[in-house]
N, C-alpha and C positions, 0 to 999 in steps of 0.2 A: 826414794822412795820409800814410803812406808808401807807394808803389806801385811790384810787381817785376814783372818776367816773371812769376810765378803765383802768388802773393798779395799782397794788400796788408795794411799795418800799419794798424790807429787807434784810437786814444783810445777806450773804456767810452763810450757814452751811456747817457741815465737810460731810452733805449730798448730796451738789451739786455735789461731785465728779466726781460722772458719765456724769455729763447734764457739768461740764466745759471743764472736757476731752475731750465730743464731742465737745462743741465750738475752743478749741486750736486748735486741730487736720482739724478744718473743715478751708480750703480758703478761700471760700467766706466770713466768718465769722470773722476773721484775718483777712481779707484785709482792713474793718476798724478801724480794730486797728495797722494797720501801719507793721504789722506784716504775709505779706499772703504765707509764706512757713514758716509759725513754724508746729513744729510737735514735742507736747512732749510729756513723758511715763507719765499714770495716777498713777504713783509715785510721779515723778515733782507735778506733778499734785494737790497730795494732800500737798505733802509740801509747794505750796503756799498760800494753802487754811490755812494750818498751818501755817503760814509766817504770813497771813491776821490775823487767831483770834488771834496771839500772839498781833499784834501792836493793835486789839481792844482792847485788855485784857491793853496794855500800858497807850492806851489813854483815854481808859472809853465810847470811843466811838465806832462802827464800817465803816471800811475804808473800805471794800467793798460789792460790792451790786450785788440783782439776781431782776432785772425787770420781774413782771411776771401775766400773765396776771390775773382777778378777778375769776376763776377756778383754780388757783394755779399752771398755768405751767409757764414758766421759757420761 
């Protein structure tokens, strides 16, 4: 984790699935990712996380991150 004055940056974890699922299905959030109409299932969210974690193991470093408040809120 990288801790700063206003936010923290940390690697994605399996426990982030609920939060990411909510974000992936929020048109306002996805608009900034260029996918305003994206709607994915919870299983697809979990699959993506597993993909990122596998890639992390291959590279020896995180490949997907969560920015969170100092209170640990994504």
